[in-house]
C-alpha positions in Angstrom: 93.7 91.4 88.7 91.1 94.1 87.6 93.1 97.3 88.1 91.2 100.5 88.2 94.5 102.6 88.4 97.6 102.7 86.6 101.1 102.7 88.1 101.5 106.4 88.9 104.2 106.2 91.9 103.6 107.4 95.5 101.2 110.3 96.0 100.7 110.3 99.7 102.0 108.6 103.0 100.3 105.3 102.0 102.9 102.4 101.4 100.0 99.7 100.8 96.6 100.1 99.5 94.2 96.9 98.8 90.7 97.4 97.6 88.0 94.7 97.1 90.4 91.8 96.9 89.2 88.5 96.0 91.4 85.6 95.8 90.5 81.8 94.8 92.8 79.1 95.0 92.1 75.6 94.0 88.7 76.3 93.3 88.0 77.9 96.6 87.6 81.3 97.7 90.1 82.1 100.1 89.9 86.0 100.4 86.8 88.0 100.0 86.4 91.7 99.8 89.7 92.7 101.6 90.3 96.4 101.9 93.5 97.6 103.8 95.5 100.7 103.6 98.9 100.6 105.6 100.9 104.1 106.1 104.6 104.5 106.3 106.0 103.4 109.8 103.0 101.2 110.9 103.6 97.7 112.6 100.5 95.9 111.4 100.0 92.4 112.9 97.8 90.1 110.9 96.1 87.1 112.9 93.5 84.6 112.3 92.8 80.8 112.4 94.7 78.5 110.1 93.4 78.6 106.5 92.0 82.0 107.1 94.0 83.7 104.1 96.9 85.2 105.9 99.8 83.7 103.9 97.6 84.0 100.8 97.3 87.8 101.5 101.1 88.3 101.7 101.5 86.3 98.5 99.2 88.7 96.9 100.7 91.6 98.0 104.0 90.3 96.6 102.4 89.5 93.3 102.9 85.9 93.5 99.4 85.0 93.6 97.0 86.8 91.2 93.7 88.0 92.5 90.3 87.5 90.7 89.0 90.9 91.5 90.1 94.0 93.3 93.4 96.2 93.3 96.8 96.1 95.1 99.1 99.1 95.0 102.4 99.3 96.8 103.9 102.9 96.7 101.4 103.6 94.0 102.6 100.7 91.9 101.2 97.2 91.0 102.8 94.2 92.7 106.0 93.0 90.6 106.7 96.4 89.2 110.1 97.1 88.5 109.9 100.4 90.6 109.4 98.3 93.7 112.7 96.5 93.2 114.6 96.4 96.7 111.7 98.4 98.3 110.1 95.0 99.7 111.8 92.5 102.1 110.3 89.4 102.3 110.6 86.6 105.2 108.9 83.4 104.8 107.9 80.9 107.3 110.6 78.4 106.1 113.3 81.0 105.5 115.3 80.1 108.8 114.9 76.3 108.3 118.0 75.8 106.6 119.8 72.5 106.9 122.3 72.2 109.4 125.1 71.0 107.0 124.6 74.2 104.9 128.0 76.0 104.7 127.0 79.6 104.5 128.1 82.1 107.1 125.8 84.8 108.6 127.7 87.5 106.5 127.5 85.6 103.4 123.9 85.1 103.9 123.3 88.9 104.4 125.5 89.9 101.6 123.0 87.9 99.3 120.7 90.9 100.3 122.9 93.1 98.3 123.2 91.3 95.0 121.1 92.7 92.0 121.4 92.3 88.5 123.2 95.6 87.9 126.2 94.7 90.2 126.2 91.1 90.0 129.2 90.8 87.7 130.6 94.1 88.8 132.6 95.5 91.8 130.6 99.0 91.7 129.7 100.3 95.1 131.4 97.5 96.8 132.2 100.0 99.9 128.5 100.9 100.1 127.4 97.2 99.8 129.5 96.3 102.6 128.4 99.0 104.9 124.8 98.0 104.3 125.9 94.4 105.2 127.7 95.7 108.5 124.6 97.9 109.5 122.2 95.0 109.0 124.1 92.7 111.0 124.6 95.3 113.6 120.7 96.0 113.8 119.8 92.6 114.4 122.6 91.7 117.0 124.7 89.3 115.4 128.2 90.9 115.2 129.5 88.1 117.5 128.4 85.3 115.2 128.8 86.8 111.9 131.5 84.2 110.6 129.7 81.5 112.1 128.0 78.9 109.7 124.1 79.4 109.8 123.7 75.7 110.6 125.4 76.2 113.8 123.1 78.8 115.0 119.9 78.9 117.1 116.5 79.1 115.6 116.1 82.8 116.6 119.4 83.7 115.4 118.9 82.3 112.1 115.6 84.1 112.0 117.4 87.3 112.7 120.1 86.5 110.1 117.3 86.4 107.5 115.8 89.5 108.7 119.2 91.2 108.4 119.5 89.8 104.6 116.1 91.7 104.1 117.5 94.7 105.8 120.6 94.9 103.5 118.4 95.4 100.7 117.5 98.7 102.2 113.8 97.4 101.8 111.3 99.9 103.4 108.4 97.4 103.6 109.1 94.2 105.5 106.7 91.3 105.2 107.2 88.5 107.6 105.2 85.3 107.7 105.2 83.6 111.0 108.7 84.4 112.1 108.2 83.6 115.7 107.7 79.8 114.9 110.4 77.4 116.2 112.3 80.1 118.4 112.7 80.2 122.1 111.0 83.0 124.4 114.3 85.0 124.8 114.6 85.1 121.0 110.9 86.0 120.4 111.2 88.9 122.8 114.4 90.0 121.2 112.9 89.8 117.8 109.8 91.7 118.4 111.8 94.5 120.1 114.0 94.6 117.1 111.0 94.9 114.7 109.4 97.6 116.9 112.7 99.6 116.8 112.9 99.2 112.9 109.7 100.9 112.8 110.4 103.9 115.4 114.0 104.2 114.7 114.7 103.2 111.0 111.1 104.4 109.6 110.4 100.7 108.1 106.8 99.5 107.8 106.3 96.0 108.8 103.3 93.8 108.2 103.8 90.3 110.3 101.4 87.5 110.0 101.6 85.3 113.3 99.5 82.7 115.2 100.9 84.3 118.3 98.2 86.5 119.4 99.6 87.4 122.8 102.9 88.3 121.1 101.3 90.4 118.5 99.1 92.3 121.0 102.3 93.3 122.8 103.9 94.7 119.9 101.9 95.6 116.9 100.4 99.1 116.5 97.4 97.7 114.5 96.0 94.4 114.2 93.8 92.7 111.6 92.0 89.7 112.3 91.3 87.8 108.9 89.3 85.0 108.3 88.3 85.1 104.5 87.5 88.7 105.0 88.5 91.1 107.6 86.8 90.9 111.0 88.7 93.5 112.8 91.0 96.3 111.7 92.1 98.7 114.2 94.4 99.7 117.0 95.9 96.9 119.2 94.4 98.4 122.4 91.0 98.0 121.2 91.4 94.4 119.8 88.5 92.1 121.0 88.8 89.8 124.0 88.1 86.2 123.5 84.3 86.5 123.8 84.3 89.3 121.3 86.3 87.4 118.9 83.9 84.5 119.3 81.1 86.9 118.4 83.1 88.4 115.3 83.4 84.8 114.0 79.9 83.5 114.6 80.9 81.1 117.2 77.9 80.6 119.8 78.8 79.6 123.5 78.2 75.8 123.7 78.2 75.4 127.3 75.9 78.2 127.9 73.4 76.7 125.2 73.8 73.3 127.1 73.2 75.2 130.4 69.9 76.7 129.1 68.6 73.1 127.5 69.4 71.3 130.7 67.4 74.1 132.8 64.5 74.1 130.2 64.3 70.3 130.2 64.3 69.9 134.0 61.7 72.7 133.8 59.5 70.5 131.7 59.9 67.3 133.9 58.7 69.4 136.8 
């Protein structure tokens, strides 16, 4: 990654700053000239068609993928910097797809979010860790099943448990990749309300990738339409309708063209 700035720590209210980002995977350009700035407390929904680069963008923010060009700063630091440890919570697409046979309870899973190298072999701050676990479980509404095995929970409950694990780290920035996949309507609505409350009541910053355009429009403060590069970035209420999206993507109305062609053809026959 070509970095024009050194790690310097946060100097303003910006949680994330991405400048001129290009990412190539398997010889193909997936992201091109992506520029995004996210402020504290924002709920940003990222949408786009399959293969548009949404997951690639999240993995680049996490530092898992390296960019060919551009710069990414999180709280003023480069991805993977030690200063970012415990500041970022990550919920992947497959996070809740655990085998039904797994023998780990909700509480045990959430406790994993409090494990770090500095306390792995010591009992330091045990009370503080337990409070973080209790608060995280309460925030996602799983107190009644905290001692149940993850394998016995519904898809929505599993997803909430995984989010609780991220919350137990006291992460300030939470990245979610398709968290609505495989959960029912009631669970989806509960999860979206939870994420909104985490922004408003807990000051969390959330970036969520989803194919569920309707859900994102009902929840996110801001929407980004990504297809290799950014086609739209702005308030949710100004997000384009279907016709506007087609224009952004350069998709022409096929039926209109057919109607025009048929009309011209009949005129020629006359």
